Backbone bond lengths (Angstrom), bond angles and torsions (degrees), N, CA, C in turn:
res aa  C-N    CA-C-N  psi(-1)  N-CA   C-N-CA  omega(-1)  CA-C   N-CA-C  phi
1 M - - - 1.389 - - 1.577 109.84 -
2 A 1.292 114.86 145.05 1.437 119.91 -177.50 1.526 110.23 -73.27
3 D 1.322 116.15 151.31 1.512 119.51 179.78 1.507 107.07 -77.63
4 P 1.348 116.36 163.75 1.465 124.42 -173.18 1.571 111.42 -57.65
5 L 1.348 118.34 -36.03 1.434 123.01 179.58 1.536 112.33 -62.99
6 T 1.366 112.56 -48.05 1.448 119.29 174.95 1.504 113.34 -59.13
7 L 1.327 115.33 -48.45 1.519 119.89 176.04 1.524 113.65 -54.26
8 A 1.353 115.76 -41.73 1.489 121.87 -175.09 1.556 106.22 -69.23
9 F 1.346 118.23 -45.45 1.454 118.72 179.38 1.495 111.98 -65.64
10 E 1.303 117.82 -40.83 1.510 121.19 -178.62 1.488 108.48 -61.89
11 H 1.309 121.79 -40.59 1.446 126.48 -179.42 1.538 106.35 -58.98
12 L 1.364 117.92 -52.39 1.483 118.63 -179.42 1.520 110.82 -60.25
13 A 1.337 117.55 -43.44 1.483 120.93 -176.52 1.506 112.82 -65.87
14 R 1.348 116.70 -42.12 1.406 116.69 179.67 1.554 114.35 -67.20
15 E 1.326 113.69 -38.27 1.496 115.46 172.19 1.524 113.52 -56.19
16 F 1.359 113.66 -46.51 1.471 121.44 -179.40 1.557 110.15 -62.15
17 L 1.321 115.29 -42.86 1.451 119.29 -176.76 1.550 110.50 -67.31
18 A 1.341 114.65 -33.09 1.484 116.78 176.84 1.470 112.37 -65.46
19 R 1.308 118.40 -30.57 1.473 123.65 177.26 1.573 113.20 -82.98
20 H 1.320 115.27 -13.45 1.476 119.75 178.15 1.543 110.25 -130.74
21 P 1.318 116.32 65.34 1.486 122.28 -175.87 1.506 113.22 -61.78
22 S 1.319 120.61 -16.58 1.491 120.82 -177.08 1.536 112.14 -84.46
23 L 1.339 116.13 -12.95 1.489 119.48 178.31 1.483 110.47 -67.05
24 R 1.322 113.76 119.96 1.558 115.00 178.57 1.534 108.07 -81.48
25 H 1.306 113.17 124.79 1.454 120.56 -174.35 1.464 113.70 -149.14
26 E 1.299 119.50 163.72 1.441 123.21 177.64 1.549 107.27 -146.74
27 W 1.331 111.59 141.36 1.471 122.91 168.20 1.486 109.14 -93.73
28 R 1.295 122.09 123.08 1.437 123.40 178.18 1.542 109.69 -123.49
29 D 1.375 115.00 125.90 1.475 118.85 170.19 1.518 109.55 -89.07
30 V 1.314 116.79 123.13 1.446 120.66 -179.96 1.506 107.15 -115.66
31 R 1.387 111.48 118.98 1.452 119.11 -176.31 1.528 111.02 -98.85
32 S 1.371 119.89 134.99 1.407 122.94 178.86 1.502 109.15 -152.29
33 R 1.348 114.94 122.63 1.457 119.02 175.72 1.485 111.32 -68.19
34 W 1.279 119.45 -30.78 1.431 123.44 -173.93 1.508 117.46 -87.29
35 Q 1.390 116.08 -38.05 1.445 120.68 -178.55 1.554 112.21 -102.74
36 G 1.312 117.78 -8.56 1.416 123.11 -172.90 1.533 111.07 88.07
37 D 1.293 114.98 152.84 1.470 122.23 177.64 1.540 115.53 -65.88
38 R 1.287 119.31 150.92 1.438 117.15 174.74 1.548 106.71 -149.80
39 R 1.301 116.14 164.34 1.486 121.34 176.72 1.620 101.79 -125.29
40 D 1.330 109.70 131.57 1.519 118.85 178.34 1.498 108.95 -111.61
41 L 1.327 114.31 142.66 1.388 123.48 170.52 1.547 104.57 -111.14
42 V 1.271 118.94 115.85 1.495 122.95 -174.54 1.571 108.71 -121.75
43 F 1.339 111.69 131.02 1.479 116.63 -179.38 1.512 102.52 -104.85
44 Q 1.320 115.47 129.46 1.435 122.22 -178.94 1.558 110.54 -71.67
45 P 1.337 117.34 135.65 1.475 118.13 177.01 1.470 111.76 -61.51
46 H 1.376 113.41 138.03 1.504 116.59 -178.85 1.491 111.50 -92.85
47 T 1.273 118.18 -11.58 1.531 120.07 172.74 1.586 106.83 -139.37
48 P 1.324 115.20 163.21 1.511 117.48 -178.90 1.485 108.26 -63.10
49 Q 1.347 123.03 -24.58 1.445 124.26 -178.31 1.530 113.99 -86.42
50 S 1.301 116.55 -17.86 1.470 121.33 -179.05 1.509 113.76 -71.35
51 P 1.395 117.78 133.70 1.387 116.23 172.26 1.546 115.06 -76.48
52 E 1.326 113.93 157.85 1.432 116.22 176.27 1.607 106.12 -73.89
53 V 1.263 116.58 134.35 1.474 123.99 -179.57 1.533 102.20 -102.82
54 F 1.363 118.47 136.92 1.486 120.51 -175.77 1.506 110.36 -150.10
55 A 1.371 111.27 160.94 1.445 120.98 164.68 1.493 108.42 -133.95
56 S 1.300 117.02 133.20 1.517 122.35 176.62 1.496 107.91 -113.86
57 L 1.345 115.69 123.09 1.431 122.37 -176.71 1.515 109.26 -105.48
58 N 1.391 116.48 112.09 1.389 122.67 177.85 1.591 106.92 -113.38
59 D 1.317 116.86 170.28 1.390 119.71 173.69 1.503 110.71 -59.10
60 G 1.305 119.09 113.50 1.446 126.89 174.29 1.507 114.65 76.54
61 Q 1.315 120.38 8.22 1.432 123.64 -177.99 1.479 111.60 -149.78
62 I 1.357 117.12 140.69 1.583 121.99 172.03 1.518 105.50 -124.53
63 T 1.367 113.39 132.28 1.430 121.23 175.78 1.552 104.32 -109.65
64 V 1.300 115.31 130.57 1.509 120.96 179.33 1.539 105.36 -127.74
65 G 1.352 113.20 136.93 1.524 114.89 -173.40 1.551 106.46 -162.50
66 A 1.321 108.02 174.49 1.466 121.79 173.28 1.524 106.23 -143.64
67 G 1.396 111.04 127.64 1.440 115.74 -178.27 1.526 112.42 61.89
68 Q 1.277 118.87 -123.64 1.519 122.68 -174.29 1.564 109.67 -97.33
69 S 1.337 118.80 -8.34 1.439 119.28 -176.84 1.586 109.90 -100.94
70 H 1.272 116.73 149.66 1.497 120.05 -178.59 1.535 110.69 -155.83
71 D 1.319 115.21 161.19 1.465 123.03 171.53 1.506 111.04 -126.73
72 D 1.279 115.93 141.00 1.504 119.70 -178.31 1.568 105.63 -101.90
73 F 1.377 115.06 141.75 1.458 123.16 174.02 1.492 112.38 -125.44
74 E 1.269 115.23 123.50 1.485 121.38 177.54 1.527 108.13 -156.44
75 D 1.356 116.94 170.89 1.418 120.22 179.34 1.483 113.32 -79.20
76 F 1.366 112.53 -54.56 1.520 120.14 -176.90 1.510 114.46 40.86
77 G 1.276 118.99 55.14 1.456 126.27 173.99 1.504 115.00 73.11
78 R 1.317 119.71 17.70 1.508 121.46 179.09 1.529 108.42 -87.99
79 G 1.305 118.41 -3.69 1.429 120.54 179.88 1.506 117.40 75.26
80 L 1.363 115.16 22.91 1.470 118.17 179.02 1.493 109.20 -91.98
81 S 1.327 116.43 147.79 1.402 119.81 175.12 1.540 111.35 -81.33
82 D 1.302 118.94 163.63 1.448 123.62 177.93 1.503 112.17 -54.55
83 E 1.358 115.59 -39.00 1.432 119.86 179.38 1.564 112.06 -66.23
84 Q 1.308 116.85 -37.15 1.420 121.14 178.41 1.485 114.26 -69.21
85 V 1.317 115.91 -40.85 1.520 121.45 174.24 1.480 109.11 -62.05
86 A 1.405 116.15 -49.31 1.486 118.37 -177.70 1.482 109.63 -61.46
87 Q 1.377 122.48 -35.97 1.413 123.10 -179.03 1.519 110.25 -68.65
88 L 1.331 120.23 -40.60 1.502 121.51 174.79 1.470 111.78 -60.33
89 A 1.297 119.61 -47.19 1.520 125.59 174.97 1.544 111.12 -57.05
90 F 1.280 113.83 -45.77 1.471 118.87 -176.97 1.531 110.61 -67.89
91 N 1.347 118.89 -39.07 1.433 121.26 175.96 1.503 113.21 -62.34
92 R 1.355 116.78 -38.98 1.468 120.97 174.93 1.510 111.59 -61.94
93 L 1.385 114.23 -44.54 1.455 116.68 177.55 1.500 113.31 -58.47
94 V 1.249 118.20 -44.39 1.519 122.40 177.04 1.538 109.02 -58.08
95 E 1.379 115.85 -46.98 1.463 120.03 -177.28 1.579 107.50 -60.14
96 L 1.340 118.91 -40.57 1.451 118.21 -176.83 1.553 110.85 -71.45
97 L 1.307 115.61 -33.68 1.496 121.58 174.17 1.590 109.41 -60.39
98 K 1.311 116.18 -41.91 1.464 119.81 179.83 1.513 109.13 -72.56
99 E 1.342 118.46 -49.15 1.387 123.57 -179.20 1.572 116.77 -52.96
100 N 1.379 111.23 -33.11 1.416 120.05 -178.17 1.532 115.41 -104.98
101 A 1.380 113.70 21.09 1.425 125.08 176.01 1.585 115.91 57.06
102 Y 1.267 113.10 28.76 1.490 115.99 173.75 1.581 109.13 -76.96
103 I 1.306 115.94 -32.96 1.454 119.87 179.60 1.532 103.56 -139.81
104 S 1.336 118.01 155.37 1.464 122.45 177.63 1.476 111.27 -87.70
105 G 1.296 118.49 164.03 1.443 121.46 179.14 1.394 112.02 140.55
């Protein structure tokens, strides 16, 4: 079963994707005995010049990025709830989708 942070982010992402059905995306489950399992949300580049926009959901951490750059979101003693961390990561994902012309806004 997914951890609460992953579930909170997935809820936000699935609501967003329902409102943007034209966004080409894929959920990928990546299994690893050494690094731990993760779930990736990957948006397919819409032009050859567009970077791939992604979110990687690990236990207690979400990595959001485009191309080779990324930001990590986790609590690490800051007193944030899983929902707050998920919202921060989701907001960054939407920013990247806008910055890279996947969506308007």
